[in-house]
Each structure stands twice: as structure tokens, then as C-alpha cells.
N, C-alpha and C positions, 0 to 999 in steps of 0.2 A: 508412146514415141521413150518413155521411162526407160522402160523395159532395154531399147536400142542402146541407150547411152552405159545404162547399165551392164549390160553384156561388154561394149566395146570398154567401158573401162577395166572391167575384169580380164579381158582378154589380151588388153593392151599391159595389163600387170604381168599377167601369167608370162607373155611372150617377154615383158624385161626384165622377170625375174630370171626365164631361162634362156637368155639369149645365147645364141650360140649353137644351146640343145635343139632350139625352136625354130632355128632360121627359117625353116619351108614352111611353116607352119602360123602362117600370118590370115591376118583376117578377111576375109571373100567380102571383099566391101562393096563389089559389083550384086550382089544378091540384094546387097538395101539402095539400090542405085535411085527408088522412086520414092524414098525416103529424105535423101539427103540431099541439102542445099548448102552448096561449097563456094568457096569464094577463094581467090588468087593469093599465093601471098607472092613476098618479091623472089624466090629459087623456082614458080613454075616455067615452066617452057612448054610448045607446042607439043612436044613431043607426051608430055605428059597426057592431055587430053587424046592424044591419037592412044591412048591405050585404057583408057575411063570410058564408062559407056554412061556417066552422067556431065552435066559441064561443071570446070572447078577453073574457067579462066576470067569469070567476073571479076569486077575489082570490090563490087559490095552487092549486097543482098538486104532488102527490106523486108523485114517479116513481123506476120499482126499476129502475136502470138499471146494467148491470156487476155486481149481487151489492150497490149500495148503496143508501141511501133517500135521496131527494133531494127536499129542500122549498124549491120554486119558487113567489116572490113577487114581488110589482115593489119592496117595499123601505119604503114609504112608512107602512106600519103595523108590518108585520116587518119585523124587521132583527139586526144585530150587540148593538143598547141595548136592545132587545125581542124577545127571542127566540121564536119559535112554539114547541109543544109538538114536540119533538125527543128522541131518544134518542142515548146515545153512540156517538159515531161515524158522523152521519148528516151532511149536507152540506146549507146553505144557500145559496142561488143567488136575487142579487136583485138589481136594479139601481140605479135611485130619484137615487142619488148621482149617479151617472156617474163615479164614480171604480173605476178597476181591482183586482180583486183577488182573489189567489190563495195564502190563508193557511190555513195550519193552527192553529187556535184551542184545542188542547187536547182538547176531549171535542166536538168537529165542527170544519169546513173551513167557512170562508166564500167564496164563490167572485162575483165580478161581472165581468161581461165588458166593463166601463167603456160606451165610449156610442159612436154612430160619428156620430154628428150633432152632440153639444155635449160633448165630454170636458171633462172637471177636472183640476183640480193639474197641470195643465202635461202630461199624455199626450195620445200623438196618439188619432185617430179609431182605436178598436179592435170588433174580435166575436171571439168566443170560439167553437172546438171543442173537443167530448166526443169523445176516441176513445181505445179500446183503455186503460183506465181513466187517461184522462191528461187533463187541461182545461189547455186551451191557448190563451194571448190572444195574437190577431196582430194587424197593422196592416195596412194595405191594400196596403201593398208586399209581403204576405206573411212578413215577419220577427215573429220569436214576440217579444214583448213579456213574457210570463210564464207560466210553467207550474207545473203542481203533479200530482204522481202523488196517485190517489185511494187 
């Protein structure tokens, strides 16, 4: 799975670097449809689902990864101020704020990969990789911006 995200990060980086020149050379994400767990954001519409071969309209996804339970959601409904039903030690990952986070909140871990397109609070464009029990937020040059062991 990490090879997939490394490839996505590289392709996103290449696409952003050459935006305009590579407008038609986007990631063919449909080829990875059986490897994707997607959740809807606050801008998805049924028309988005009509053109994709994998589900994107779920409000959340509960994942068991590397012995941890991860509650993945966009963040406009469930977030650190309105927690979903979780157990002590669970992980909440969301976007929405476009502010990167990798923090131990005491009884849960809060993760936010930031934003590839509209980062907030002075952060660079970022993406995240979950590998070997570590959540790493990277910029498009491959630098580690923030990292937490889960």
C-alpha cells in the first residue's frame, strides 16, 4: 500500500509542478479502485459517484490497520470538537480544515494530512503516508513535515 501512496504523492507533485502543461496527464485512479477506501467531503455530489467505479459518498469509514482502529471522515461533521463514537486508543483522521495535524490527544490520536491544494495556517501543500505504525505528513519535495508513531 505504501508504494501506491508514494506513487500518488509523486504523481500529484509532478502534476502540481507542471500544472497547465500536464492538465490531461492526471492520475488514473480507477485502476486502483480495489485498493481505495474513500469518504465524501463537503463538496461531493451524486454526479461524482456516477463517474467513479468505487464508492465515494460514505460519511465515514472504519478501518482496522496495523492493529489499530481508525475512524476516517471528512471532518465537517465529526472532528475534535464533535467526536464520533470511538474507544480509548482509537485514531480519528479527517481533513476539512486543511490544517495538518498528528497529535496524541490523550485518549485518542488526531490526524489530518493537511491539503494538497489549499493548505491553511502557513503550511505547505502536504499528503500523508501510513506505514509500519507511523503516520508521516510530507510536502511535495518529500520532506517530512510532521510524523507520529501510532
